[in-house]
N, C-alpha and C positions, 0 to 999 in steps of 0.2 A: 547701536549705541545712540545714534541721533534720534531714532524713533522713541526710545525710552525717555530721553531728556525732554522731548516735546510733550510726551504723554504726561509726565509728572509736572511739567511747567503749566500746561493747561488745567490739569486737575487741581494743582495748588491755587491757581488764580481763581478758579470758580469756587473753591472751598473758602477762600478769603472773603469773596463777595457774599457767599452764603452765610458765613459766620457774622458778617456785618448785619445782614438782615435778620439773622437768628438772634442777635442781641436784643432785638425789639421784643417787648412783652406781648403775650397773647397767643392763642392757639394758631393763628394764621402764620406766625413767625416760623414755627416748626414745619408747617406745610411748605413755606417758601424755601426752607433749607433743602427739603427733599426735591423740590422742583429744580432748584439750581444744581444739585448734585446729579440728578438724572439728566439734565440738559448738558452738564459738563461731560458726563460719561458718553452720551450720544455724539457730542461734538468731537471728543478725542478719538472715538472709534472711526468717525468719518475722516478725520485728519490722518489717522494711521493707515486707512485704506488708500487714501490718496498718495501717501508717502511710499507705500508698497509698489504702487504702479510707477511712480517716478523713479524709484531706486532700481527697479528691475528692468527698466527700459533704457537702452543706450540713447542719451540725449546730449547733444553738443550745443553749447551756447554760441553766440556770435564770435566770441574770442576765447572759447573754452580750450584749455590745454589738458584737462583731466582725461585719464584713460577710462574707457568703458570696458568692463570685463563681463563676458557671458560664458557661463559654464555649459558645456555640451557633453552628452553621453551618446556614443555611437551605437550602432546595432550590435557590435561585438562587445559592448560594455566598456570600451576604453573611454576614459574621461579626458577631456581637453578643455582648454579655455581660449576663447577668441578675444584678443585684445585689440581695441580700436582706439586710435589717437588722432585728433584733429591736426591736420598739417597745413593750415591756412586755407586760402580761397583762390580759385582761378580767376582769370580776367572776366569771365562771365558771371562771377559772383557765387558760383557753386562751390561748396565746401569740399576740400580734399581730405579724405580719411585714409590713413595708413593702418593696415591690419596685419596681424600675425597670430598664428596659433601656437599655444604653449601646451606641451605634454609633460605633466609632472612625473618625476622619477621617485619621489619619496612616497611613503605609505601613510604615515600619520597625518591627520588634518592640520595639526599645528605646523609640521615641517613643510607640508604642501603649501600652506599659506605663506610661510617665509620664503620658500622657493619662488612662488608666484609673484610676491611683492618685489623681489630682487629682479626678476625677469621684466616686470612692468616698468620699473625704474630705468633699467638699461634700455628698454625699447623706446620709452619716452625721450630719453636723452639722445638716442641715435636719430629719432625722427626730427626733433627740434634743432639738432645740430647739422641736419642735412646729410647724415651718413647712412640713411636707410633708403634702399631701393628695393622694391618688391620683386624678387626674382620669380615669384609664382605668377606674376602678371606680364613678364617680359620674355619673349621667345629668344631662342639662341640666335637666330638671324638678326633680331633687333639689337641684341647686345653686341654682336660683332661690329655693328656700326659704331657704337660707343668705344669699343676696343680699338678700332682703326683710328678714330679721331683722338683718342686718349693715349693709352700706353704705346701703341704701335708707332704712332707718328713721332713720338719722342725717343724711342729706343731702337727702332729698326730702320734699316736703309730702305730706300724706295723699292729696290729690286726684291728685297725680302718681303715687304708688305704686299707687293704684287704676287709673289710666289705663294705666300700664305693665303691670300685672298682667293687665288685660283683653286688651291687645295680645298679650302673651306666651302667654296661654292660648288665645285664639281664632285668632291668625294664625301663631304661631311653633311652639307645642307640637305641632300635628299633623304637622309636618315633621321637627323635630329633638328633640322633647321626650324621646323614649326613647333617644336616642343618648348614648354616653359623651361627656362634655364635652371630653375631651382628643382625641377622634377627629373632632370637628366641624371641617370644613375651610372655607376661604373659599368654595368652590364651593357648599356647602350653603346658606350665607347668601345668596350671590348669586342662587341659584334662587328663594329666598323674595322677594327684592326684584324680580327680573325678572317673577315671576308676578303680583305686585301691580300692577306697571306695565302688564302685558299685560291685566289685567282692567279697566283704565281708571281706577284710583284716582288721586286727585290727588297731585302730587309732594309736597306738604306732608304728606299722609297716609303715603306711602311712607317719607319721611324720618323720620317719627315712629316707624314700625315699626323702622327701622334704629337709631334712638337708643335704643329700649328694649333691643334685642338687644345693642348695643354696651356699654350700661351693665352688663349682666350679665358680659360677657366681660372688660371692663376690671377689674372686681372680681376675677374668677377669675385674671387675670394678676397682679394685685397680691398675691393670696394664694398665688401660685406653684402654683396648681392646674393651670394650663396654661403652656406655655413661650412661646406667642405668641398675640396677639389676632388671630383670623382676620378680624375686621371691618376691620382696617387694609388689607386687600387687596381689599375689596369696592368696586365702582364704583356710585355712585348715579346715577339718571336726571338728565339735565341739562335746564335750562329751554330752551325753544325761542326762537330769536332772530328778531324781526320786522325784516327788512332794510329794509322801506319806512319804518317809523317810527323805525328806528335805536334800538330799545329791546327789552326782554325781555318776552316773553309767556309766562306759566306754562303755560297751556293754553287751548284753544278750548272754549267752552261752547255746547251745542246745546239746542234745545227738546226736551222729551219729548213724547209723543203728546198729552197733555192740554193742555200749553202751546201746542202748534201749533194745536190745534182752537180754543182761545180766541182766538188771534191772527187766524186766518182769519175767525172770526165777527165780530171787532171791525172788520175791513175792510169788511164789508157793512152795518154799522150806520150810521144817519143821525144826524148831530150838529147841534144848533141853536146858532148863535153869535149873541149879542146885543151889538150895538155901541152904547155910550152916546153921548149928544150931547156934542160937545166941539169945541174949536178946535185947529187945527194950522197949522204953518208950511209953506210950499211951497218946498222947495229953498233956493237961495242968495238968491232975491229977497226973502225975508223977508215975503212977502205972507201975510196971515192968512186962512184959509178956515174956515168954520163947517160942521161935520158934524152932521147930525141923527141921532137914535137910530133904529136899524133892526135887524132880525133877518136872519140869513143861513142 
């Protein structure tokens, strides 16, 4: 639209000038009209080429807040749009640019444009209001620091923070600590839970690990660092059902080697039982019998 307006503006301006000169009498006046029209056409073509370069190149001015949109087509043919928004400058003067990729769900060009415009408006608003943190640039370990200083410090006791931190460092970080938090899927977390169950950890312990992970991702979702909490799709191990007793049994406990040896040794030991002298009743007859003291 902008290119068309500039085209006709330049064309109209040069035509007016040409008509003024064309109003003069003589053969040279018609020649001047043609020269001016040709010059106008060449100039407008040059301006249009410059505009094409400008409009297709993401350019941010010193204080620009306009979003830059770049259409991309992947090798699989999937179309996406890279949206980039200026987010101020750092202390060294370098510009901070927030970016996010949009994948359209609509089919028609008109609906795609409307969907894209709504996404861009929402993205610009989140960036300018300080509500946007790029989860695809922050690792899980890096965000855990924000979680400790933010939500955890205000909602958990010191002992709980220490317990969760130990779990996250020892059991979780080796698997997903270095991954970008926005790239962590339910499958990553499910593997951690399944591996702990396979190692024979108590269900209570496995659930404690899940609670620590979920706490971090819930906070990331609330802060709009991620679009979805992957923990919501994870399946936890279930308690085993004891059909004979019609109740729930968490797990079966076994003797270790030391306990088994102590038990077997106890079976071979001799025990002395001392029975004190006493009276007792015999059955329903109510007859009283006297029992003397003895050892067995």
